Jmol script that loads the backbone (N, CA, C; Angstrom):
load data "model"
ATOM      1  N   MET A   1      30.072 -46.321  16.231  1.00  0.00           N
ATOM      2  CA  MET A   1      31.172 -45.469  15.851  1.00  0.00           C
ATOM      3  C   MET A   1      30.803 -44.563  14.681  1.00  0.00           C
ATOM      4  N   ASP A   2      29.984 -45.035  13.763  1.00  0.00           N
ATOM      5  CA  ASP A   2      29.558 -44.217  12.633  1.00  0.00           C
ATOM      6  C   ASP A   2      28.707 -43.041  13.096  1.00  0.00           C
ATOM      7  N   LEU A   3      27.950 -43.240  14.138  1.00  0.00           N
ATOM      8  CA  LEU A   3      27.117 -42.159  14.679  1.00  0.00           C
ATOM      9  C   LEU A   3      27.990 -41.047  15.250  1.00  0.00           C
ATOM     10  N   ARG A   4      29.060 -41.399  15.920  1.00  0.00           N
ATOM     11  CA  ARG A   4      29.972 -40.396  16.480  1.00  0.00           C
ATOM     12  C   ARG A   4      30.615 -39.555  15.369  1.00  0.00           C
ATOM     13  N   VAL A   5      31.019 -40.207  14.314  1.00  0.00           N
ATOM     14  CA  VAL A   5      31.628 -39.505  13.181  1.00  0.00           C
ATOM     15  C   VAL A   5      30.611 -38.541  12.554  1.00  0.00           C
ATOM     16  N   ALA A   6      29.379 -38.997  12.405  1.00  0.00           N
ATOM     17  CA  ALA A   6      28.330 -38.144  11.832  1.00  0.00           C
ATOM     18  C   ALA A   6      28.060 -36.931  12.717  1.00  0.00           C
ATOM     19  N   VAL A   7      28.031 -37.115  14.027  1.00  0.00           N
ATOM     20  CA  VAL A   7      27.791 -36.010  14.957  1.00  0.00           C
ATOM     21  C   VAL A   7      28.939 -35.003  14.885  1.00  0.00           C
ATOM     22  N   VAL A   8      30.153 -35.489  14.824  1.00  0.00           N
ATOM     23  CA  VAL A   8      31.321 -34.601  14.740  1.00  0.00           C
ATOM     24  C   VAL A   8      31.273 -33.793  13.441  1.00  0.00           C
ATOM     25  N   ILE A   9      30.933 -34.429  12.339  1.00  0.00           N
ATOM     26  CA  ILE A   9      30.856 -33.730  11.052  1.00  0.00           C
ATOM     27  C   ILE A   9      29.758 -32.666  11.082  1.00  0.00           C
ATOM     28  N   VAL A  10      28.615 -32.989  11.641  1.00  0.00           N
ATOM     29  CA  VAL A  10      27.523 -32.020  11.741  1.00  0.00           C
ATOM     30  C   VAL A  10      27.942 -30.837  12.610  1.00  0.00           C
ATOM     31  N   CYS A  11      28.601 -31.090  13.715  1.00  0.00           N
ATOM     32  CA  CYS A  11      29.070 -30.004  14.593  1.00  0.00           C
ATOM     33  C   CYS A  11      30.086 -29.121  13.883  1.00  0.00           C
ATOM     34  N   LEU A  12      31.004 -29.723  13.153  1.00  0.00           N
ATOM     35  CA  LEU A  12      31.995 -28.938  12.418  1.00  0.00           C
ATOM     36  C   LEU A  12      31.338 -28.075  11.340  1.00  0.00           C
ATOM     37  N   CYS A  13      30.354 -28.619  10.670  1.00  0.00           N
ATOM     38  CA  CYS A  13      29.637 -27.835   9.647  1.00  0.00           C
ATOM     39  C   CYS A  13      28.894 -26.663  10.285  1.00  0.00           C
ATOM     40  N   ALA A  14      28.270 -26.901  11.427  1.00  0.00           N
ATOM     41  CA  ALA A  14      27.548 -25.834  12.123  1.00  0.00           C
ATOM     42  C   ALA A  14      28.490 -24.722  12.552  1.00  0.00           C
ATOM     43  N   VAL A  15      29.648 -25.087  13.076  1.00  0.00           N
ATOM     44  CA  VAL A  15      30.640 -24.092  13.491  1.00  0.00           C
ATOM     45  C   VAL A  15      31.151 -23.318  12.279  1.00  0.00           C
ATOM     46  N   ALA A  16      31.360 -23.988  11.166  1.00  0.00           N
ATOM     47  CA  ALA A  16      31.852 -23.327   9.958  1.00  0.00           C
ATOM     48  C   ALA A  16      30.829 -22.329   9.430  1.00  0.00           C
ATOM     49  N   ILE A  17      29.553 -22.671   9.457  1.00  0.00           N
ATOM     50  CA  ILE A  17      28.511 -21.765   8.970  1.00  0.00           C
ATOM     51  C   ILE A  17      28.359 -20.565   9.892  1.00  0.00           C
ATOM     52  N   ILE A  18      28.382 -20.793  11.186  1.00  0.00           N
ATOM     53  CA  ILE A  18      28.195 -19.709  12.145  1.00  0.00           C
ATOM     54  C   ILE A  18      29.372 -18.748  12.133  1.00  0.00           C
ATOM     55  N   SER A  19      30.576 -19.251  11.969  1.00  0.00           N
ATOM     56  CA  SER A  19      31.767 -18.413  12.085  1.00  0.00           C
ATOM     57  C   SER A  19      32.075 -17.617  10.821  1.00  0.00           C
ATOM     58  N   THR A  20      31.481 -17.945   9.683  1.00  0.00           N
ATOM     59  CA  THR A  20      31.767 -17.199   8.461  1.00  0.00           C
ATOM     60  C   THR A  20      30.975 -15.910   8.431  1.00  0.00           C
ATOM     61  N   GLU A  21      31.531 -14.906   7.743  1.00  0.00           N
ATOM     62  CA  GLU A  21      30.839 -13.625   7.616  1.00  0.00           C
ATOM     63  C   GLU A  21      29.591 -13.761   6.772  1.00  0.00           C
ATOM     64  N   ALA A  22      29.648 -14.564   5.764  1.00  0.00           N
ATOM     65  CA  ALA A  22      28.505 -14.737   4.873  1.00  0.00           C
ATOM     66  C   ALA A  22      27.662 -15.914   5.328  1.00  0.00           C
ATOM     67  N   GLY A  23      27.324 -15.921   6.589  1.00  0.00           N
ATOM     68  CA  GLY A  23      26.505 -16.985   7.133  1.00  0.00           C
ATOM     69  C   GLY A  23      25.069 -16.850   6.676  1.00  0.00           C
ATOM     70  N   ILE A  24      24.186 -17.398   7.414  1.00  0.00           N
ATOM     71  CA  ILE A  24      22.774 -17.350   7.075  1.00  0.00           C
ATOM     72  C   ILE A  24      22.258 -15.946   7.366  1.00  0.00           C
ATOM     73  N   PRO A  25      21.707 -15.245   6.349  1.00  0.00           N
ATOM     74  CA  PRO A  25      21.240 -13.880   6.576  1.00  0.00           C
ATOM     75  C   PRO A  25      19.953 -13.858   7.399  1.00  0.00           C
ATOM     76  N   LYS A  26      19.795 -12.790   8.186  1.00  0.00           N
ATOM     77  CA  LYS A  26      18.563 -12.598   8.939  1.00  0.00           C
ATOM     78  C   LYS A  26      17.650 -11.751   8.075  1.00  0.00           C
ATOM     79  N   CYS A  27      16.557 -12.330   7.663  1.00  0.00           N
ATOM     80  CA  CYS A  27      15.655 -11.662   6.732  1.00  0.00           C
ATOM     81  C   CYS A  27      14.262 -11.502   7.339  1.00  0.00           C
ATOM     82  N   CYS A  28      13.571 -10.486   6.854  1.00  0.00           N
ATOM     83  CA  CYS A  28      12.168 -10.312   7.213  1.00  0.00           C
ATOM     84  C   CYS A  28      11.347 -11.339   6.444  1.00  0.00           C
ATOM     85  N   VAL A  29      10.402 -11.944   7.122  1.00  0.00           N
ATOM     86  CA  VAL A  29       9.549 -12.936   6.484  1.00  0.00           C
ATOM     87  C   VAL A  29       8.264 -12.284   5.979  1.00  0.00           C
ATOM     88  N   LYS A  30       7.786 -11.283   6.721  1.00  0.00           N
ATOM     89  CA  LYS A  30       6.600 -10.542   6.292  1.00  0.00           C
ATOM     90  C   LYS A  30       6.789  -9.074   6.674  1.00  0.00           C
ATOM     91  N   THR A  31       6.014  -8.213   6.025  1.00  0.00           N
ATOM     92  CA  THR A  31       6.134  -6.788   6.275  1.00  0.00           C
ATOM     93  C   THR A  31       4.808  -6.221   6.749  1.00  0.00           C
ATOM     94  N   GLN A  32       4.901  -5.078   7.410  1.00  0.00           N
ATOM     95  CA  GLN A  32       3.710  -4.369   7.865  1.00  0.00           C
ATOM     96  C   GLN A  32       3.495  -3.179   6.933  1.00  0.00           C
ATOM     97  N   ARG A  33       2.253  -3.006   6.477  1.00  0.00           N
ATOM     98  CA  ARG A  33       1.950  -1.877   5.595  1.00  0.00           C
ATOM     99  C   ARG A  33       1.651  -0.616   6.383  1.00  0.00           C
ATOM    100  N   PHE A  34       1.142  -0.773   7.589  1.00  0.00           N
ATOM    101  CA  PHE A  34       0.843   0.389   8.421  1.00  0.00           C
ATOM    102  C   PHE A  34       1.654   0.302   9.700  1.00  0.00           C
ATOM    103  N   ILE A  35       2.337   1.376  10.001  1.00  0.00           N
ATOM    104  CA  ILE A  35       3.067   1.481  11.263  1.00  0.00           C
ATOM    105  C   ILE A  35       2.602   2.768  11.915  1.00  0.00           C
ATOM    106  N   HIS A  36       2.260   2.681  13.165  1.00  0.00           N
ATOM    107  CA  HIS A  36       1.719   3.831  13.886  1.00  0.00           C
ATOM    108  C   HIS A  36       2.698   5.009  13.822  1.00  0.00           C
ATOM    109  N   PRO A  37       2.196   6.214  13.564  1.00  0.00           N
ATOM    110  CA  PRO A  37       3.081   7.395  13.478  1.00  0.00           C
ATOM    111  C   PRO A  37       3.922   7.625  14.733  1.00  0.00           C
ATOM    112  N   GLN A  38       3.401   7.225  15.883  1.00  0.00           N
ATOM    113  CA  GLN A  38       4.170   7.385  17.124  1.00  0.00           C
ATOM    114  C   GLN A  38       5.459   6.562  17.072  1.00  0.00           C
ATOM    115  N   LEU A  39       5.388   5.363  16.492  1.00  0.00           N
ATOM    116  CA  LEU A  39       6.591   4.538  16.337  1.00  0.00           C
ATOM    117  C   LEU A  39       7.542   5.142  15.311  1.00  0.00           C
ATOM    118  N   LEU A  40       6.974   5.704  14.247  1.00  0.00           N
ATOM    119  CA  LEU A  40       7.820   6.279  13.201  1.00  0.00           C
ATOM    120  C   LEU A  40       8.604   7.483  13.708  1.00  0.00           C
ATOM    121  N   ARG A  41       8.107   8.128  14.721  1.00  0.00           N
ATOM    122  CA  ARG A  41       8.830   9.273  15.287  1.00  0.00           C
ATOM    123  C   ARG A  41      10.112   8.841  15.991  1.00  0.00           C
ATOM    124  N   ASN A  42      10.157   7.589  16.419  1.00  0.00           N
ATOM    125  CA  ASN A  42      11.306   7.091  17.178  1.00  0.00           C
ATOM    126  C   ASN A  42      12.262   6.237  16.355  1.00  0.00           C
ATOM    127  N   VAL A  43      12.162   6.308  15.022  1.00  0.00           N
ATOM    128  CA  VAL A  43      13.049   5.521  14.163  1.00  0.00           C
ATOM    129  C   VAL A  43      14.463   6.059  14.277  1.00  0.00           C
ATOM    130  N   GLN A  44      15.392   5.167  14.579  1.00  0.00           N
ATOM    131  CA  GLN A  44      16.796   5.550  14.700  1.00  0.00           C
ATOM    132  C   GLN A  44      17.593   5.211  13.444  1.00  0.00           C
ATOM    133  N   LYS A  45      17.238   4.088  12.804  1.00  0.00           N
ATOM    134  CA  LYS A  45      18.003   3.645  11.638  1.00  0.00           C
ATOM    135  C   LYS A  45      17.078   2.862  10.715  1.00  0.00           C
ATOM    136  N   VAL A  46      17.278   3.034   9.406  1.00  0.00           N
ATOM    137  CA  VAL A  46      16.506   2.306   8.400  1.00  0.00           C
ATOM    138  C   VAL A  46      17.489   1.545   7.518  1.00  0.00           C
ATOM    139  N   VAL A  47      17.237   0.248   7.344  1.00  0.00           N
ATOM    140  CA  VAL A  47      18.090  -0.598   6.507  1.00  0.00           C
ATOM    141  C   VAL A  47      17.213  -1.220   5.428  1.00  0.00           C
ATOM    142  N   GLU A  48      17.678  -1.166   4.188  1.00  0.00           N
ATOM    143  CA  GLU A  48      16.949  -1.762   3.076  1.00  0.00           C
ATOM    144  C   GLU A  48      17.306  -3.243   2.953  1.00  0.00           C
ATOM    145  N   GLN A  49      16.295  -4.073   2.782  1.00  0.00           N
ATOM    146  CA  GLN A  49      16.501  -5.504   2.537  1.00  0.00           C
ATOM    147  C   GLN A  49      16.019  -5.779   1.117  1.00  0.00           C
ATOM    148  N   ASN A  50      16.879  -6.333   0.283  1.00  0.00           N
ATOM    149  CA  ASN A  50      16.530  -6.620  -1.101  1.00  0.00           C
ATOM    150  C   ASN A  50      16.409  -8.117  -1.324  1.00  0.00           C
ATOM    151  N   GLU A  51      15.696  -8.452  -2.382  1.00  0.00           N
ATOM    152  CA  GLU A  51      15.584  -9.866  -2.750  1.00  0.00           C
ATOM    153  C   GLU A  51      16.928 -10.406  -3.226  1.00  0.00           C
ATOM    154  N   HIS A  52      17.784  -9.528  -3.694  1.00  0.00           N
ATOM    155  CA  HIS A  52      19.083  -9.936  -4.230  1.00  0.00           C
ATOM    156  C   HIS A  52      20.090 -10.273  -3.129  1.00  0.00           C
ATOM    157  N   ASP A  53      19.778  -9.930  -1.888  1.00  0.00           N
ATOM    158  CA  ASP A  53      20.694 -10.185  -0.771  1.00  0.00           C
ATOM    159  C   ASP A  53      20.521 -11.575  -0.166  1.00  0.00           C
ATOM    160  N   GLY A  54      19.746 -12.410  -0.801  1.00  0.00           N
ATOM    161  CA  GLY A  54      19.535 -13.754  -0.284  1.00  0.00           C
ATOM    162  C   GLY A  54      18.242 -13.880   0.506  1.00  0.00           C
ATOM    163  N   CYS A  55      17.422 -12.838   0.514  1.00  0.00           N
ATOM    164  CA  CYS A  55      16.144 -12.872   1.228  1.00  0.00           C
ATOM    165  C   CYS A  55      15.006 -13.079   0.228  1.00  0.00           C
ATOM    166  N   ASP A  56      13.876 -13.552   0.718  1.00  0.00           N
ATOM    167  CA  ASP A  56      12.750 -13.840  -0.158  1.00  0.00           C
ATOM    168  C   ASP A  56      11.980 -12.596  -0.580  1.00  0.00           C
ATOM    169  N   ILE A  57      11.934 -11.573   0.285  1.00  0.00           N
ATOM    170  CA  ILE A  57      11.141 -10.377  -0.010  1.00  0.00           C
ATOM    171  C   ILE A  57      11.975  -9.115   0.200  1.00  0.00           C
ATOM    172  N   SER A  58      11.524  -8.036  -0.422  1.00  0.00           N
ATOM    173  CA  SER A  58      12.129  -6.725  -0.172  1.00  0.00           C
ATOM    174  C   SER A  58      11.402  -6.089   1.006  1.00  0.00           C
ATOM    175  N   ALA A  59      12.145  -5.385   1.835  1.00  0.00           N
ATOM    176  CA  ALA A  59      11.546  -4.750   3.012  1.00  0.00           C
ATOM    177  C   ALA A  59      12.456  -3.633   3.501  1.00  0.00           C
ATOM    178  N   ARG A  60      11.903  -2.806   4.371  1.00  0.00           N
ATOM    179  CA  ARG A  60      12.685  -1.810   5.096  1.00  0.00           C
ATOM    180  C   ARG A  60      12.701  -2.234   6.553  1.00  0.00           C
ATOM    181  N   ILE A  61      13.881  -2.392   7.097  1.00  0.00           N
ATOM    182  CA  ILE A  61      14.027  -2.806   8.490  1.00  0.00           C
ATOM    183  C   ILE A  61      14.214  -1.547   9.328  1.00  0.00           C
ATOM    184  N   LEU A  62      13.278  -1.318  10.248  1.00  0.00           N
ATOM    185  CA  LEU A  62      13.300  -0.114  11.077  1.00  0.00           C
ATOM    186  C   LEU A  62      13.789  -0.465  12.467  1.00  0.00           C
ATOM    187  N   TYR A  63      14.814   0.238  12.900  1.00  0.00           N
ATOM    188  CA  TYR A  63      15.302   0.093  14.264  1.00  0.00           C
ATOM    189  C   TYR A  63      14.720   1.258  15.051  1.00  0.00           C
ATOM    190  N   ILE A  64      13.847   0.926  15.998  1.00  0.00           N
ATOM    191  CA  ILE A  64      13.078   1.928  16.717  1.00  0.00           C
ATOM    192  C   ILE A  64      13.535   1.992  18.162  1.00  0.00           C
ATOM    193  N   LYS A  65      13.723   3.231  18.631  1.00  0.00           N
ATOM    194  CA  LYS A  65      14.150   3.454  20.013  1.00  0.00           C
ATOM    195  C   LYS A  65      13.091   2.904  20.963  1.00  0.00           C
ATOM    196  N   GLY A  66      13.518   2.098  21.924  1.00  0.00           N
ATOM    197  CA  GLY A  66      12.610   1.536  22.904  1.00  0.00           C
ATOM    198  C   GLY A  66      12.108   0.140  22.563  1.00  0.00           C
ATOM    199  N   LEU A  67      12.353  -0.331  21.343  1.00  0.00           N
ATOM    200  CA  LEU A  67      11.951  -1.687  20.957  1.00  0.00           C
ATOM    201  C   LEU A  67      13.186  -2.569  20.847  1.00  0.00           C
ATOM    202  N   ASN A  68      13.078  -3.784  21.333  1.00  0.00           N
ATOM    203  CA  ASN A  68      14.214  -4.712  21.276  1.00  0.00           C
ATOM    204  C   ASN A  68      14.399  -5.313  19.883  1.00  0.00           C
ATOM    205  N   LYS A  69      13.280  -5.552  19.191  1.00  0.00           N
ATOM    206  CA  LYS A  69      13.342  -6.186  17.882  1.00  0.00           C
ATOM    207  C   LYS A  69      13.075  -5.156  16.796  1.00  0.00           C
ATOM    208  N   PRO A  70      13.738  -5.277  15.656  1.00  0.00           N
ATOM    209  CA  PRO A  70      13.449  -4.356  14.552  1.00  0.00           C
ATOM    210  C   PRO A  70      12.074  -4.656  13.952  1.00  0.00           C
ATOM    211  N   VAL A  71      11.516  -3.663  13.269  1.00  0.00           N
ATOM    212  CA  VAL A  71      10.206  -3.789  12.633  1.00  0.00           C
ATOM    213  C   VAL A  71      10.427  -3.875  11.128  1.00  0.00           C
ATOM    214  N   CYS A  72       9.774  -4.831  10.484  1.00  0.00           N
ATOM    215  CA  CYS A  72       9.877  -4.981   9.035  1.00  0.00           C
ATOM    216  C   CYS A  72       8.714  -4.244   8.384  1.00  0.00           C
ATOM    217  N   ALA A  73       9.052  -3.236   7.594  1.00  0.00           N
ATOM    218  CA  ALA A  73       8.032  -2.407   6.959  1.00  0.00           C
ATOM    219  C   ALA A  73       8.001  -2.665   5.463  1.00  0.00           C
ATOM    220  N   ASP A  74       6.855  -2.385   4.870  1.00  0.00           N
ATOM    221  CA  ASP A  74       6.689  -2.489   3.434  1.00  0.00           C
ATOM    222  C   ASP A  74       7.651  -1.511   2.756  1.00  0.00           C
ATOM    223  N   PRO A  75       8.314  -1.904   1.676  1.00  0.00           N
ATOM    224  CA  PRO A  75       9.279  -0.997   1.037  1.00  0.00           C
ATOM    225  C   PRO A  75       8.627   0.241   0.431  1.00  0.00           C
ATOM    226  N   MET A  76       7.323   0.216   0.206  1.00  0.00           N
ATOM    227  CA  MET A  76       6.629   1.370  -0.363  1.00  0.00           C
ATOM    228  C   MET A  76       6.240   2.394   0.702  1.00  0.00           C
ATOM    229  N   LEU A  77       6.453   2.081   1.958  1.00  0.00           N
ATOM    230  CA  LEU A  77       6.129   2.997   3.047  1.00  0.00           C
ATOM    231  C   LEU A  77       7.045   4.216   2.981  1.00  0.00           C
ATOM    232  N   LYS A  78       6.466   5.390   3.093  1.00  0.00           N
ATOM    233  CA  LYS A  78       7.237   6.627   2.932  1.00  0.00           C
ATOM    234  C   LYS A  78       7.811   7.066   4.262  1.00  0.00           C
ATOM    235  N   ILE A  79       8.839   6.373   4.688  1.00  0.00           N
ATOM    236  CA  ILE A  79       9.450   6.633   5.993  1.00  0.00           C
ATOM    237  C   ILE A  79      10.364   7.843   5.924  1.00  0.00           C
ATOM    238  N   LYS A  80      11.128   7.942   4.871  1.00  0.00           N
ATOM    239  CA  LYS A  80      12.114   9.013   4.781  1.00  0.00           C
ATOM    240  C   LYS A  80      11.438  10.382   4.768  1.00  0.00           C
ATOM    241  N   LYS A  81      10.308  10.495   4.074  1.00  0.00           N
ATOM    242  CA  LYS A  81       9.593  11.764   4.049  1.00  0.00           C
ATOM    243  C   LYS A  81       9.113  12.134   5.447  1.00  0.00           C
ATOM    244  N   MET A  82       8.598  11.143   6.164  1.00  0.00           N
ATOM    245  CA  MET A  82       8.080  11.410   7.497  1.00  0.00           C
ATOM    246  C   MET A  82       9.187  11.839   8.448  1.00  0.00           C
ATOM    247  N   THR A  83      10.342  11.189   8.367  1.00  0.00           N
ATOM    248  CA  THR A  83      11.427  11.554   9.269  1.00  0.00           C
ATOM    249  C   THR A  83      12.011  12.915   8.896  1.00  0.00           C
ATOM    250  N   LYS A  84      12.046  13.255   7.601  1.00  0.00           N
ATOM    251  CA  LYS A  84      12.525  14.570   7.195  1.00  0.00           C
ATOM    252  C   LYS A  84      11.593  15.657   7.714  1.00  0.00           C
ATOM    253  N   ARG A  85      10.281  15.428   7.580  1.00  0.00           N
ATOM    254  CA  ARG A  85       9.307  16.408   8.080  1.00  0.00           C
ATOM    255  C   ARG A  85       9.471  16.614   9.575  1.00  0.00           C
ATOM    256  N   ARG A  86       9.689  15.524  10.283  1.00  0.00           N
ATOM    257  CA  ARG A  86       9.851  15.612  11.733  1.00  0.00           C
ATOM    258  C   ARG A  86      11.072  16.449  12.089  1.00  0.00           C
ATOM    259  N   LYS A  87      12.183  16.199  11.403  1.00  0.00           N
ATOM    260  CA  LYS A  87      13.401  16.953  11.674  1.00  0.00           C
ATOM    261  C   LYS A  87      13.213  18.430  11.355  1.00  0.00           C
ATOM    262  N   MET A  88      12.502  18.721  10.261  1.00  0.00           N
ATOM    263  CA  MET A  88      12.262  20.111   9.897  1.00  0.00           C
ATOM    264  C   MET A  88      11.417  20.808  10.959  1.00  0.00           C
ATOM    265  N   ARG A  89      10.408  20.107  11.464  1.00  0.00           N
ATOM    266  CA  ARG A  89       9.565  20.684  12.510  1.00  0.00           C
ATOM    267  C   ARG A  89      10.369  20.941  13.779  1.00  0.00           C
ATOM    268  N   LEU A  90      11.213  19.995  14.134  1.00  0.00           N
ATOM    269  CA  LEU A  90      12.030  20.173  15.334  1.00  0.00           C
ATOM    270  C   LEU A  90      12.994  21.349  15.180  1.00  0.00           C
ATOM    271  N   ASN A  91      13.596  21.482  14.013  1.00  0.00           N
ATOM    272  CA  ASN A  91      14.527  22.587  13.773  1.00  0.00           C
ATOM    273  C   ASN A  91      13.797  23.925  13.718  1.00  0.00           C
ATOM    274  N   LYS A  92      12.562  23.913  13.262  1.00  0.00           N
ATOM    275  CA  LYS A  92      11.775  25.137  13.151  1.00  0.00           C
ATOM    276  C   LYS A  92      11.487  25.732  14.531  1.00  0.00           C
ATOM    277  N   TYR A  93      11.216  24.867  15.491  1.00  0.00           N
ATOM    278  CA  TYR A  93      10.860  25.329  16.831  1.00  0.00           C
ATOM    279  C   TYR A  93      12.038  25.358  17.797  1.00  0.00           C
ATOM    280  N   LYS A  94      13.213  25.091  17.298  1.00  0.00           N
ATOM    281  CA  LYS A  94      14.401  25.106  18.151  1.00  0.00           C
ATOM    282  C   LYS A  94      14.768  26.559  18.466  1.00  0.00           C
ATOM    283  N   PRO A  95      14.991  26.885  19.722  1.00  0.00           N
ATOM    284  CA  PRO A  95      15.360  28.269  20.036  1.00  0.00           C
ATOM    285  C   PRO A  95      16.748  28.604  19.496  1.00  0.00           C
ATOM    286  N   SER A  96      16.871  29.776  18.911  1.00  0.00           N
ATOM    287  CA  SER A  96      18.166  30.189  18.369  1.00  0.00           C
ATOM    288  C   SER A  96      19.049  30.739  19.486  1.00  0.00           C
ATOM    289  N   LYS A  97      20.341  30.522  19.342  1.00  0.00           N
ATOM    290  CA  LYS A  97      21.282  30.947  20.388  1.00  0.00           C
ATOM    291  C   LYS A  97      21.815  32.328  20.128  1.00  0.00           C
TER     292      LYS A  97
END
end "model"
wireframe off; spacefill off
backbone 0.3
color backbone group
């Protein structure tokens, strides 16, 4: 009977952790210092991960078109400059109406 009570308590704790908004954060464990430029061209969204958010390391989480899993990049990687340059190039060659 004690085993049943322990199992019920463990299940209730698991449900409580999963259902709360401040559950266990999904963090990058390691980062990549080099990401192929072809992948960087397809970046849709960049999210900053800080050590203060409950994660062990700082990183930039890249959501790339065509990939199911996000890519964890080194925070020193100059992604924003690359994406700005790409947008400028695309706008430069866009035909005017």
